N, C-alpha and C positions, 0 to 999 in steps of 0.2 A: 398516592401513586397512579401512574399514567396508565390508562386503559391496555394500552399495549405490552406492559410489562403482567399484566391482569392474564392477559391473554396467554402468555406465553407461560405463566405459574399453571394455568386451568388444563392446558396442553402435557407439560411436562408432568402432570399428576396422572394424566390416564395413560401416560404413554409407556408402552413395553415393546421389546423388540417384535419385528412383524417376524410372521410365519413367513416359510418360502413364497408360498402363492402371493402374500401382500408384499414382500419384497418385490415381486417381477410385477406387480403392477405401479408401484412407488415409483419403480425406476423408469417403466414405460413411460408414465406421464413425465417423468424428470425429460426426457428426451424430447419432448416437444416444446421446450425451451421457454415455457409461463412459469417456470417455480414451482414451490411446492409450498403446500397448508402449513401452517404451524404444528398440526396433529401429525402430518408427514413426517416433516423434519424432527420432532421429537422422537418419534419411532426410530429414524435410522440412529438418532447418538446413543439408542440404547444397544446397539448390535455390539455385541462383544464376537460373535463367531468368526472364523478366518476365513471361511469362506465366503460369506455372507458381505463381509467389509472387502473382499477381493471384487465382490461383485458392484458395489459403490463405489469404489475406486475404477473402477472399469468403466463405469458411466459419467462418473465425472470428468473422467480426461476425453471422452467423447464430447460431452456437451461443451467443455474448454474450447476444444477443438472446435465446435458448429459454431460459436459464439464468435473467437478469435482468431481460428486457425492454427497455424503452428508459431506464430510467434510469442516471446517470452520479452516484457517490457523490463529493461532494467534503468536504475535510478540510484541517485545518492542523495542523502540528508546533508543539510549544510547548518549544523549548530552554531547559532547566533550569541546565547546566553545560558551561563547555568543560574545566574541569580533566581532565587523563589522566595515566594511568600506564603507558598503551602508549607506543611510539615508531614507531604506522604509516607508513611512507615517504611517502604519499601523502596524508596529513591535516592541516589547521590545527591539529587538537587534541592533535597528537602531541607529547610530554613535551620533546621537545627544541626544540621550536620556541621561541625565547626571545624571538621580537618579538610573541607573542601577549599580548593583555590579557586574563587570565584572569578570570571571572565566574563565580560560583555563586549563582543567584536562593535570594534566604532564601523562607519558607514566604508572608510578606506580597507579595513582589513577583511569585510566582507567581501569586498570586490574583489579582493586579492583571492580570497577562498574560492569564489564563485570562476575565477581565473583558471585557477589550478584546475577545478574539475571539469570546467570547460577543455582545457588541453587536454584533459585524460578522455573524452570523449562524451563526457554527459553534456545535453542540452536541456533537461528538464530536471529540477532540482526541487528538494521539499524544505523549507527552511523550518528550525525548531528551535523553539526558546523556553527555558524557564518561565512559569509565571509570575511575574514582577513588573506591576505598574510603571514603575519610574525604569528600570532595564530592559524591557520587551512590552511596553506598551504598545498602542497602536499607532501613536507618532512616531517610535522608533520603527515599525515594521514597515511604515509607509516610505519612511526614509531610505532604508534598507533597498526597498524593492525599487524605490525610484533610481538609485546610485547602480545597483546590478543591471538594470535592464539599460540604461543609458550609457555605462562604460566598460560591459562586454555583450559577447555574443550568445547569454543566455537566452531561450526563447520562452520558457514557461518557468515561473514561480509557483510553488505549491507551499501551503503553509501550515504548519502545526501550532497552535497557542492556545492563550486562554479564553475562555468564552467571553464573548462583548455583548454589548447591545446590539438592536439592530441598526439603529444610526451608524455605529462603529462598525461594522461589519459592511454597511455601505462604502465605507470610506476604504475598507481594507481592498473590497471587491473594485473600487474606482481606480486602484494605486497598480490593478493589472494582476493578481494573486489568480490563479485558477482553482485548485480543488482548496478548499478548508477541512482540515483534519482536525479531529478533537476527540481523542478515548475516552469513554466512560470509567475506565477501570475495571469497577464490578457493576452489574445490574443489580445487584444483591441491597437494598436499601440500609438493612443493619450492618453488614459486613461495611459497607463503605462509610459507615459513619463512623468506626471503628479504626479503620485504615487511613482516613484524611480527618483528626482530628482539631485543624486550626487552620486560620487563611479561609480565603472566599471559596476553596475548591470543596470546602466541608459541606457546602449547599448543595446535596445531591441533587434537587428538583432543576434548579438552576443549570447544571452540567447536564441533566438529562436534557433539557429542551434546548442546546443551544443550537442543535442543528435546524429547529423548528425556526430560529432566528437568522441563522446564515441564510438559510432557503428564501427566509421572507426579502432579507436584503438584498437577493440576487444572486448569490453563489448558487448557481447550477448544479455544481455537482460539490458531494462532501463526503469524507471518510471518516469512516467509525469502525469499534472493534474494541471489545474488552479485553483486558490484561488479564491471559489467562493463568489459573494458579491463585487469585487472589478470593474466588467461592468456587461452587461446585462447577466445572466447565458445561455439564448438560445444559445447567440454566443460564449460565451467560452467553453461553455459545447460542440457544434459542433464543434468548432477549436481544441477541445483535440482528438476527434474520427477523426479529417483529417490529424492531427500530426501524430496519430497512423497509418493512411493509408500511408501517405508520406514515414513514416520509413519502412511499409512492402515490399511498392513497391521500396524503392532503396536499401533495405538490405535483404528481405526476413524475417523481425521479427517484427511483430506487438510490439506496447508496452508491456510489460510483465505486468505491473502494469498500472492502473489509480487509482489514489487516489480520493477523494473526500473531499478536505477540505473546509468549510467553514469560512469565517472571523468571528476571535474571539476576543473580547476586550484583548487589553495588557497594562501591565505598562508601561508609559511612550510613548506611540503611540501617535501622533498628530490626527490621524482619529481613534475614538474609535468606531463608528458604520458603518456598512457598507453602501457604497452608492447605491447599488443597493440589497437590502435584497433578500434574498431566504429564501420561505418558507419551512417548514418540508415536505410539499408536494411535492414542486418543487425538493427539497432533493432526496426525492424518485423517484421521476420519472428521475431526473438526472441518479441517482444509475440505476437504470432499463435500459433504453436507451445506456448506456454505455455498461451494459452486453450484449444487443442484437446486439449492433453494433460491438463489439469487442470480441466476444465469450470467446476467450481464454486467455485474460487478467485477472489477478486479479486485480478484484476492492475492494477498500479498502479502509473502513470507521474507521477514527482515534480517539481518546477518548476526540476530540475536542468538539464531539456531545453526547446530555444528552442520559442514558441508553435505555429508551423507544425506542429514534429514531432509535439507533443501531442496536437493536435487528428487529424492523421494517425493515429495510435495509438487513438483513440476506433472509428476506421473499421476496425481490425483485432483487436478485441478486449479492450482496456483496459477496465477498469470503475470504476477508481478513481482522481481526480485530486487534487491540493492545490492550492490557493489561495492569492495575497496571502501567500508562506512569508516566513519569515526564520530562518536557521540560524544566531543568535548569540542567546546568553543575555539576555533582556529588551529583544529587538528589534522588539517589536509596540509602536508608540506611538500617542497618539490622533490624530496626524495623517500617521503615515508608511505608512500602509496595509501594512505589513508589509515594506516597503523596506528591507533591510539599511542600518544608517546606520554601521557601522564592520567593514569588512572584518576587522581583526585581532582580532576573537572570534569569526568565520564560521568555519563548518566546509569552507564550499566556496563558489564563485561559482553563483549561480541565471543560467537561461536564460531563464527567465519570470516576471517581475514583477507579473503583473497580478491584482488584486484578484478579491474575493470576486463582488462583484456584476456583472463585467466576463465572467468566466469564467462563470457562470449564465447570461447572456445567450448568450455564444457558443454553449454548449453548447446551449441551446436552439432557436437560428437553426440550427445543425447537425442539427436533430431528433431531437433527446435530450430526455431530463427529469433536469434538476438536481436531485440528492437531497442533502438534509441528515438522513437520516433514521440513525436510533439503534434501531428496532425491535427487530431481532435479540435484542439484548443488555438490551432491557426484557421483551421476551416468551421469554427463555429457549433460544433459537435458538442453540445455540451448540455447538461440538463433534459428537459423534455424530449430535446432534437436529439440526442445521444441515444436515448432509453427507445426512441423511436427506430431509429437506424439499427441498433443493437436486435432489438426483437423482432425486426422484420426479417434478419438474414443475412443483410447486404453488408454487416461490418467485417464480416469473413476473408473479404478477398481485401478490403480497403487497409484492413490491416497488416495483410501479408503484403501488399504493394507499399504501403507505405515504410513497414519494415525493412524491406529490400534498398530501399533509398536512401533509408537513414544508415542502413548497415553498408552500403557503398561509399556512402560522405564518410564514415567512421575509416573504414581501410585505406580512404586517401590520405585524410590528414591527421589520423594518429599513428596509423602504420606499426600495428602489433608485431610482435618476434615471427620470425617466418614460418614456425611452426604451427603457430596458433593461424598466422593468416591463411595458412592453406586450409585449413579444415574449415576457417570462415566464409572465406571464397567458395570452398565446394559446398556447402549449404548454401550460400546466396543464388549459388548458379543452378541447385538441383530444385529450387523451390521456383525459379525465375522459368525454367523449364516445365513446371508443372501448370502454371499460365495458359490458358487457350485462348486462342484467336485474335480479338483486336486488343484486350487490353494488355494483353502479353505483349505486344508490339509498343501499345503507349506507356506500357512499364521501361522497355529499352530503351525509348526516345528518352524520356526523363532520367534515365540513368547516363545517358550521353549528357545531358544537360549538366548533371553532377562532375562529372569526369571533363566538361570545360571549365568548371569551377562557378555554376551556379550553387547555392547553399537556399536548404531550407524548402527544398523540393518535394511535395507532396501532394495527397488527394484530397 
């Protein structure tokens, strides 16, 4: 077993909820934006006291604001294929699911789906595919990227796909993919074996080492996260933090994103209910502990979760959120707004089907700044460089400025309904006025460039 998993196990074995004085000390150090030790993170994960949790949430919100400012990144997944050679017991894509209607998008179909998302306002999407060497292998993913980049105005593609060799990761990176994302599902080896009985995914260590290969191949940014509910969340959440620390120590870059997916029921899955249920309160705690432990990571909450919980997570450290999502290949239609049309092809059931305009409005109403920014990938802030900028405290203003520019472009090109538009414009103007001096004037100049028709204006 990897050393970092042993470290997580040891820290959790010694952990108990901190005393009030210990909690104050941990939260004070978290405010320095340097992250927390595994010991500190384990103690926070053991907290059950309501008042103590409130203090953790408040500090997580402060840390998120200090690193990223008020912006909340919005994105969407584009599911390419539900063919899979694995048999994960909890997944609708598993090969033994004979009720699934299988579908793999052609390059033309993928381009059309990307165009629909672009017209909605998204300029960054993550491509997701079941793990099958023929229907979602490296050659297929490269061809899809080439077609989307050449035939749409999509600016950055991320990818969630099967683990591959270093050489194949180099090929994927050369195709223009930004973040490589892959979930360990559970870091508990024995549970992993039971839940993944056949297929290449049954190799626990090969999957565990996937991020090392991706970073070695040149992917500066990687996204991790366990599927909460498959095993005790205390262990899996702490293992994810340990995983990020391992990557930072070895490659100089922490996990770029840590996703917080919770097991949801799926058509055709053998396991319908989580073996280790994670409550909403536990979920919020995990979000906050991720934020405090790996402050520079994007903490991602998907549309798996219900609307109310997703909004609560924005108040305790989440910084990225999907909107109007579909988990079925070809699920975006001109009039469906991303609402799944056929559960027999989807990976799991969604908890929040609100489309992008509504999510942008809600985020603005909550006092945050909706962002459709792709600037870091356009300006080379990736890997070690990104971590350096984020750790220096200079990312806050960059994130806010780029969020404003991307939001201005969205308001011009997409033109949401009047009520939502007024709320979003009010947020844009409020945060613009909060800038001081030269930067404020420079952002206003760039806004004029957007108004005159220039696109992809960023810092």
